[in-house]
Legacy VTK file of the C-alpha trace (Angstrom):
# vtk DataFile Version 3.0
C-alpha trace
ASCII
DATASET POLYDATA
POINTS 340 float
-140.733 -153.920 -102.454
-140.552 -150.398 -104.138
-137.981 -147.990 -102.258
-138.460 -144.497 -102.868
-135.625 -143.168 -103.723
-135.509 -139.539 -102.795
-135.758 -137.994 -99.238
-138.858 -137.686 -97.391
-140.440 -134.085 -98.547
-141.744 -132.508 -95.268
-143.909 -129.157 -95.062
-143.241 -126.537 -92.665
-145.744 -123.858 -92.871
-144.434 -120.768 -90.529
-146.336 -119.928 -88.482
-146.802 -116.253 -87.600
-144.051 -114.592 -88.448
-143.761 -112.169 -85.670
-143.635 -114.858 -83.222
-140.858 -117.475 -82.817
-141.590 -120.089 -85.685
-139.299 -118.741 -88.337
-136.519 -118.760 -85.784
-136.705 -122.051 -84.311
-137.512 -123.358 -87.808
-134.170 -121.904 -89.373
-132.272 -123.305 -86.804
-133.894 -126.796 -86.504
-132.650 -127.157 -89.736
-129.259 -125.818 -89.422
-129.173 -129.721 -88.263
-126.947 -131.753 -90.488
-129.025 -134.273 -89.612
-131.646 -133.334 -90.524
-130.359 -132.160 -94.361
-129.614 -136.296 -94.879
-132.978 -137.017 -94.340
-135.549 -135.288 -95.518
-136.733 -132.745 -98.081
-137.747 -129.344 -96.458
-139.910 -126.773 -97.824
-140.954 -124.187 -95.702
-144.624 -122.534 -96.188
-144.089 -118.777 -95.910
-142.236 -115.943 -97.479
-138.644 -115.215 -98.904
-138.654 -112.384 -97.308
-139.075 -113.049 -94.324
-136.928 -115.749 -94.178
-134.542 -113.056 -95.568
-135.177 -111.062 -92.228
-134.623 -113.386 -90.085
-131.351 -114.878 -91.209
-130.056 -110.931 -91.694
-131.041 -110.431 -87.864
-130.277 -113.666 -85.957
-127.129 -113.357 -88.442
-127.407 -116.752 -89.556
-125.539 -115.816 -92.873
-125.109 -119.824 -93.804
-128.477 -120.790 -93.502
-128.981 -120.940 -97.629
-132.490 -121.545 -98.943
-133.865 -122.072 -102.291
-137.003 -119.850 -103.410
-139.408 -122.106 -105.091
-142.895 -121.157 -106.894
-144.569 -123.730 -106.399
-143.869 -128.203 -104.762
-143.838 -129.828 -107.945
-139.820 -127.782 -108.367
-138.276 -128.341 -105.250
-134.721 -129.703 -104.690
-134.187 -132.648 -103.034
-130.370 -130.928 -101.868
-132.244 -127.516 -100.414
-133.840 -126.199 -98.053
-136.690 -124.851 -100.356
-138.983 -122.057 -100.014
-142.890 -121.030 -101.230
-143.739 -117.544 -101.660
-147.612 -118.179 -99.876
-148.767 -114.567 -100.545
-147.564 -112.026 -103.259
-146.224 -109.939 -100.992
-144.220 -110.840 -97.317
-146.486 -108.918 -94.194
-144.220 -106.313 -92.721
-141.823 -108.215 -90.419
-142.379 -106.954 -86.746
-141.697 -108.913 -84.037
-143.606 -109.984 -81.669
-145.717 -107.894 -82.285
-149.521 -109.254 -82.916
-151.257 -107.741 -86.060
-153.834 -109.481 -88.698
-151.547 -109.504 -91.775
-149.746 -112.001 -89.503
-152.434 -114.243 -89.019
-153.291 -114.289 -92.719
-150.114 -114.985 -93.935
-150.089 -117.681 -91.237
-153.207 -119.507 -91.883
-151.993 -118.868 -96.359
-149.209 -121.174 -95.304
-150.840 -123.748 -93.391
-153.985 -124.014 -96.209
-151.453 -123.884 -99.014
-149.585 -126.522 -96.872
-153.038 -129.165 -96.593
-152.832 -128.652 -100.627
-150.608 -130.549 -101.062
-150.659 -132.814 -98.460
-153.866 -133.942 -100.457
-152.307 -133.593 -103.506
-149.775 -136.563 -101.794
-146.877 -133.988 -102.382
-145.959 -133.483 -99.010
-145.438 -137.204 -96.862
-145.856 -134.568 -93.465
-146.818 -131.602 -91.924
-144.536 -129.591 -89.440
-147.010 -127.291 -88.012
-144.716 -123.859 -86.387
-147.131 -122.027 -83.425
-149.392 -119.250 -84.972
-151.481 -117.105 -83.007
-155.220 -117.797 -83.285
-156.142 -114.705 -82.258
-155.101 -112.892 -85.219
-156.869 -115.341 -87.376
-159.730 -117.293 -85.990
-163.156 -114.386 -87.264
-166.151 -115.403 -88.917
-165.623 -116.195 -91.998
-162.760 -118.296 -90.671
-163.305 -120.236 -87.703
-160.153 -121.980 -85.833
-159.920 -122.529 -82.513
-156.327 -125.038 -83.167
-154.393 -126.990 -86.081
-155.720 -130.255 -84.445
-159.438 -128.757 -84.873
-159.019 -127.042 -88.629
-157.021 -130.066 -89.712
-159.262 -132.550 -88.242
-161.556 -131.114 -90.331
-160.308 -129.865 -93.590
-159.205 -133.596 -94.295
-162.555 -134.949 -92.642
-160.987 -136.733 -90.092
-163.864 -138.508 -87.378
-161.761 -137.979 -84.419
-158.611 -137.148 -83.677
-156.581 -137.347 -80.840
-154.254 -134.370 -80.037
-151.341 -136.096 -78.665
-148.312 -135.164 -76.897
-145.115 -136.766 -77.022
-141.369 -136.865 -75.723
-138.598 -140.195 -74.996
-140.718 -140.147 -71.207
-143.890 -139.836 -72.015
-146.811 -139.938 -74.566
-150.656 -137.941 -73.525
-153.392 -137.895 -75.620
-156.578 -136.249 -74.025
-159.930 -136.425 -73.950
-161.119 -132.539 -75.143
-158.954 -130.305 -76.341
-159.506 -126.913 -76.661
-162.714 -126.435 -74.526
-163.287 -123.746 -71.896
-163.360 -126.455 -68.605
-166.392 -125.730 -67.409
-167.870 -127.278 -70.851
-165.333 -130.539 -69.935
-167.631 -132.721 -67.388
-170.400 -133.181 -69.827
-167.787 -133.498 -72.918
-166.563 -136.699 -71.484
-168.316 -139.322 -71.719
-168.153 -143.558 -72.674
-168.590 -142.640 -75.656
-165.471 -139.895 -76.159
-163.096 -142.137 -73.647
-163.820 -144.568 -76.450
-162.727 -142.984 -79.070
-159.269 -141.678 -77.664
-158.525 -145.046 -77.128
-159.021 -146.660 -79.754
-156.916 -143.777 -82.218
-154.295 -143.721 -79.185
-154.037 -147.626 -79.246
-153.909 -148.154 -83.230
-151.419 -144.804 -83.025
-148.980 -146.874 -80.949
-148.918 -150.183 -82.258
-148.789 -148.652 -86.041
-147.005 -144.921 -85.813
-144.575 -145.897 -82.903
-144.283 -149.654 -82.667
-145.377 -150.863 -79.861
-147.460 -153.867 -80.625
-148.758 -154.319 -76.965
-149.277 -151.132 -75.691
-149.738 -150.156 -71.976
-152.673 -147.343 -71.254
-152.842 -145.196 -68.257
-156.806 -143.505 -68.380
-156.573 -140.764 -65.545
-159.684 -139.956 -63.658
-161.454 -136.732 -64.179
-162.133 -135.434 -60.386
-159.553 -134.868 -56.912
-157.689 -138.403 -56.172
-159.914 -139.412 -59.077
-163.352 -139.541 -56.901
-162.586 -141.178 -53.389
-164.478 -143.463 -54.159
-167.497 -141.422 -55.396
-166.745 -138.849 -52.646
-165.382 -136.403 -55.035
-167.784 -137.622 -58.011
-168.818 -140.562 -60.019
-167.590 -139.813 -62.507
-164.612 -142.228 -62.399
-166.973 -145.145 -61.410
-169.901 -144.373 -63.973
-168.040 -143.368 -67.274
-164.254 -144.107 -66.809
-164.234 -147.030 -64.980
-166.588 -149.153 -67.334
-165.107 -148.349 -70.522
-161.364 -149.778 -69.008
-163.336 -152.345 -67.845
-164.579 -153.065 -71.009
-160.825 -151.514 -73.170
-159.267 -154.916 -70.483
-162.245 -157.835 -71.465
-160.775 -157.386 -75.003
-157.206 -158.140 -73.726
-155.852 -154.788 -73.942
-153.430 -153.666 -71.401
-155.560 -150.253 -70.683
-155.712 -148.906 -66.847
-157.584 -147.133 -64.445
-158.442 -144.339 -63.783
-155.575 -143.160 -61.312
-155.857 -139.410 -59.852
-153.704 -137.302 -61.750
-152.040 -135.803 -58.696
-150.016 -139.161 -57.405
-150.029 -140.477 -60.609
-147.494 -137.554 -62.277
-146.211 -136.694 -58.497
-144.349 -140.414 -58.587
-143.945 -140.279 -62.562
-145.880 -143.410 -63.257
-146.014 -142.490 -66.449
-142.838 -143.967 -67.638
-144.207 -146.756 -66.836
-146.761 -146.917 -70.030
-147.257 -146.185 -73.075
-149.733 -143.508 -73.579
-151.405 -141.279 -70.760
-155.247 -141.055 -71.699
-155.958 -137.237 -69.986
-159.415 -136.056 -69.665
-159.123 -132.312 -69.957
-156.044 -129.685 -71.613
-154.471 -129.123 -68.845
-154.164 -131.796 -66.685
-152.822 -132.981 -69.350
-150.122 -130.778 -70.875
-148.625 -128.912 -67.116
-147.366 -131.876 -66.158
-146.103 -132.856 -70.295
-144.875 -129.435 -70.745
-143.246 -129.048 -66.975
-141.013 -131.908 -68.092
-140.623 -131.538 -71.365
-141.013 -128.512 -72.506
-137.696 -128.182 -74.832
-137.861 -131.504 -76.344
-141.896 -131.970 -76.270
-143.750 -132.697 -79.457
-147.620 -132.567 -80.505
-148.380 -135.093 -82.831
-151.843 -135.582 -84.147
-153.344 -138.976 -84.444
-155.941 -140.065 -86.518
-155.349 -138.246 -89.159
-155.093 -139.598 -92.519
-151.546 -137.527 -92.684
-148.367 -137.603 -90.439
-148.855 -134.152 -88.797
-146.687 -132.672 -85.391
-145.725 -129.350 -84.034
-143.214 -128.154 -81.111
-144.991 -128.046 -77.704
-145.308 -123.861 -77.545
-146.062 -121.233 -78.797
-144.926 -118.170 -81.039
-144.029 -116.315 -78.337
-144.088 -112.580 -78.901
-141.745 -111.957 -75.105
-138.494 -113.726 -76.964
-139.266 -113.229 -80.182
-136.822 -111.570 -82.914
-134.021 -111.611 -79.587
-132.259 -115.341 -80.663
-133.360 -116.866 -77.586
-135.749 -119.062 -78.571
-134.177 -122.276 -78.249
-135.064 -125.189 -81.756
-135.164 -128.328 -79.543
-138.818 -128.685 -79.771
-139.102 -128.103 -83.830
-136.259 -130.617 -84.390
-137.561 -133.273 -82.260
-141.105 -132.523 -84.209
-139.316 -132.712 -87.481
-137.442 -136.020 -86.332
-140.696 -137.236 -84.675
-142.227 -137.347 -88.137
-139.565 -138.234 -90.130
-139.640 -141.178 -87.736
-143.321 -142.019 -88.698
-142.882 -141.362 -91.957
-140.397 -143.872 -91.801
-142.310 -146.716 -89.779
-145.062 -146.303 -92.037
-143.415 -146.532 -95.455
-140.679 -148.180 -97.536
-137.686 -145.657 -98.061
-134.416 -145.608 -98.796
-132.409 -142.115 -96.974
-129.145 -143.548 -97.252
-127.538 -140.958 -98.548
LINES 1 341
340 0 1 2 3 4 5 6 7 8 9 10 11 12 13 14 15 16 17 18 19 20 21 22 23 24 25 26 27 28 29 30 31 32 33 34 35 36 37 38 39 40 41 42 43 44 45 46 47 48 49 50 51 52 53 54 55 56 57 58 59 60 61 62 63 64 65 66 67 68 69 70 71 72 73 74 75 76 77 78 79 80 81 82 83 84 85 86 87 88 89 90 91 92 93 94 95 96 97 98 99 100 101 102 103 104 105 106 107 108 109 110 111 112 113 114 115 116 117 118 119 120 121 122 123 124 125 126 127 128 129 130 131 132 133 134 135 136 137 138 139 140 141 142 143 144 145 146 147 148 149 150 151 152 153 154 155 156 157 158 159 160 161 162 163 164 165 166 167 168 169 170 171 172 173 174 175 176 177 178 179 180 181 182 183 184 185 186 187 188 189 190 191 192 193 194 195 196 197 198 199 200 201 202 203 204 205 206 207 208 209 210 211 212 213 214 215 216 217 218 219 220 221 222 223 224 225 226 227 228 229 230 231 232 233 234 235 236 237 238 239 240 241 242 243 244 245 246 247 248 249 250 251 252 253 254 255 256 257 258 259 260 261 262 263 264 265 266 267 268 269 270 271 272 273 274 275 276 277 278 279 280 281 282 283 284 285 286 287 288 289 290 291 292 293 294 295 296 297 298 299 300 301 302 303 304 305 306 307 308 309 310 311 312 313 314 315 316 317 318 319 320 321 322 323 324 325 326 327 328 329 330 331 332 333 334 335 336 337 338 339
């Protein structure tokens, strides 16, 4: 067995420097456990990190600027400048320049992932509005990474100690959701979830709950036929193959009675159906994990939070959890000697 001696290298794309990404990243990396477990590489710019180090009075946050991934030091926090000059840092302000740097950080991390110089990527929050354009369509990290790695399909998988929730449909208008909930789509997401729970989370026989799409899961057809015509047949097909897949369950009663604790994973039909209960319970510790990609990607479950940017008020719990989860999946999927 070939044990790699260096610590896993985890890249962190800095996101929007006018949001809380830099703050939560720096605070999370001050956890002494992480310094022993991983080699962090921040994709952003040293001037922005220095700005926040001073603003947040984090003089003990030390980092080393390196030209590229080949120059990193395994006992340091490394920073790679992804643009020649850092945009002006204006906490709480949406600027096109900050969006360009956020995308440049993500793109450089993707290059290093493809060259297998990174073992995982943690993405700090960015603002879709100051990135998205006709030249660069951008509706979210999940979709961008899925396209970048030419994955057939991926799964937005929200993970915490209390629950794991995947989505059949992600970032799309609600009026388009029902048409997108097809037998093929549900099957694809269930396959990814089952595989991820086994391989990424080490659960040999995962138990999955599938939610309905209509109120009260359709009320036996009174409030919609999608459960009877689309969801139930898929659940039966997976159960007939020996999988522990159950449902469809009415979402309100399911979460109201905390039934998610009885399952290893929950498959929700659309964005808010899954993320509202998840963030209500796990906002400070939840992680967004993209299952189904050939690489490991996690992120905190919150956005840029412009309203508290630069005020030293951001909780790093979700970012810390995202880094820990990336590390745990790396170890589970490979051979590592991470002891000092």
